[in-house]
N, C-alpha and C positions, 0 to 999 in steps of 0.2 A: 862612251858610255851611255846607253839609252836612258833616259829619267824612270822614276818608278810611276807607272801612273794609277792611281785608285781606281778599285773595281768597281764603284759607282760612280765615276768620271767614264767607264769603258761603258755602262751601261746607259748610262744619262744619253751618248753619243749611238748606241744602238737603238735607241727608243727614236730619235731623230731624223735617223736615215734608213733603219733596216737592214743596215752591212752586218756581218757578221761580226761575231765577238772579237778572233782575233786581228779581222781588218780596221775594225775600232780601237785595238790596241794600237796596234803600229802606227794608224794614223796620228794618233793623238801623241807617240813616243817622235813621229817625225816632227811634229809640229810644234815639240815641245811643249805640250800640254794645251795648244792654243783650240779652243773647241770651233770658232769661225774658220780656220784655217785646215782644219783636220773635216771639216761638214764638205769643204771646197772640193778637199783633194780625194773625199768618196766618191760625191757627186761626179767628176771628172773618170775616176776609176770608173763608177757603175756605169757613165754612158759608153764609155772604152769598151767592154764588155759588152751591154747591151748591141752596140754597133757590130761587134761577131757575129751573132745569136741571129739577127735582125732577118735573115733569108730561109731560117728553119721553117719546116710543115708546123703547124699548128693545128690538130684535130683535135685532141682532149678539152676539158674545161668543163664552164658549168652556163648553168641559166639560172638565172638569180632573179628574184622579185625585190621589190622596195612600196611600201604603201606610207606613202607620207601620213602625218599626223592630220586627222578628221579624213582621210581617206576618201580625197577630192581631186590626189594626185597618186597613178602608179605607174610604177616602171618595170620595164623587163627588160635583162641586158644579156649578150653572150660572151664570154670572154676564155678564149681560148688559150691553150698550153702544148706544149709536145707531150708529155705523157698521164696517164692518169694518175701516179704519184703524186705529183706536182700540182694535182688537181685536187686530192684530196688535203691536200697540205693547207693550216689553220691559217697562214699568211695569205693564201691564193684564194681561198673565201672569202677572208675580210679586206682584201682588195676587190675583189668582186662587188662586195655589200657596199662598200665606201665608192664604189663609181658611179652602181645605182643609185643611191644617196647622190651624188654628183648632180646626175642628168635631171632629177626633179627639181634641184635647187636652181638650175638654168634654166631662164623661159624661152632664150632664143636660142638653143644648141639643139640643133636638129641633124647634125652630121658628126661622124665617127673624127674627120680628119678635113681638112680643107680641099686636099686631091678628091674628096667624093663631091663635092660640090658642083652642080651643072652649068658649065657656060652658060646656059641660057638664064641662069637665075643672077650670075655675074655679070652680063651685059645688062640685063634688067636692072642692076643694083648701080650700075656703071653712069646710066640713063636717068636715074630720078637723080644720083646727087650731083650729076652734072646740069640739071634743069633747075636746082634750087637758086633761091635767088640771090644769096651770098657769092655767089660763084660766077651766076652768068656774063657780068660785064667785065669780070678780070683777063688780063691776057691769056693766053692760050698756054703759055707754058705754066704759067702759075697755078692758072687753071688747074692743067693736067697733073700738077702735082697735089693739089689738095685734095682732089677727087682718089688720086690712090691711096692716097693715107687715108683716107677715111672707107675706101672699099675694105683694105689692110685690115683694118678694125673692125669692119663689119665682118668682114669672113670671119677670122678672129674669134669673135662673139657667136657662130654658128657652130663654132669647131669644138669638139669633147677634147678634143687631145690639147688644145690650147687655152682653155679653160685654167683659172690659180686653183690649186685644190682645196678644198672649203676648211678644213682641217689642219691644213699649215700653207700659205699665203707666200711663202716663199718656192709652193712647188708649183709645176703646173702639173697637168695629166702625164702629160709624156714623160716629165720627170719621173712621179710618182712608176708608171710602168718600167722606166727603164731600170730604177731601184728596185724593183721585184726581179727582174730579168738576173741583176746582177746576184742577188740573194738566193732566187730560187736556182739559179744556174741554168734556165731554159726561154726561149722564145717565148711571149706573151702578147697577145693580140686582143682588142676589144674589136669584136666580129661585128657587130648591130646593135642599137637597141630600139625599144619603142616607150612611149612616153603615150598615159593616157590621161587626158585631163576631163574629170565630171563633168558633160553636159558638152564638150567640146561639138561645134558643128552643127550644133542644135539650134532651132528660133526657138528661143524661151518666150514664155506667154505675158506679157504684161498685161495687167490688171488695175483698173480705179476701182477701188472698194465702192466709194460713195456713188460714183457710176452706174454699177452694179444694181447696187440698191434703191436709186431712179429709176431705173429699167422694170426692176420686175413688179414695184410700187405702181407704176404705170400700167403696167398690163393686169392688176388687181380689179 
């Protein structure tokens, strides 16, 4: 006989996972009220559900913007789903805004996923790591292992899907997307994004006030 789960406990699990109320209730009953086991089971279920939908075409969605406090960093991101109905859902809108905020918070992220990183960039990163003094004189097998580990870490730093979600460090952005696929019942994809940093790429004017004053006085 299933144990009785308090409604507040079900709501707490829903807030943590984004899963449906009945899914949360069943997960808690199956785990005999153990929250961590229930969360793990829901994540596995969400991943399985997401994998079934991963190939579906996504032509609807939203383009959202995020301007960080101080107006020095801005982000535009396009998040796609399958239908306009889901694009209007509060959960989908919140997801889009959270992703835009995540991009603003990640200085090294330039790609949606590792698969998008150009092979030339990967080769250049390998060249840089292989030339560092701490690996130069090591045996080749050890050197290759160290470089491979560093490259893997570097590529994950550049990939949005591999970032830990700033609102829940137990989730990656990929996990977050999969949760919402399970929740909303449609495939969801981050198609592209653009980050704007005030003054980026410009040569900043440096000035020395004392020198300028001296030059003005000399001309008088």
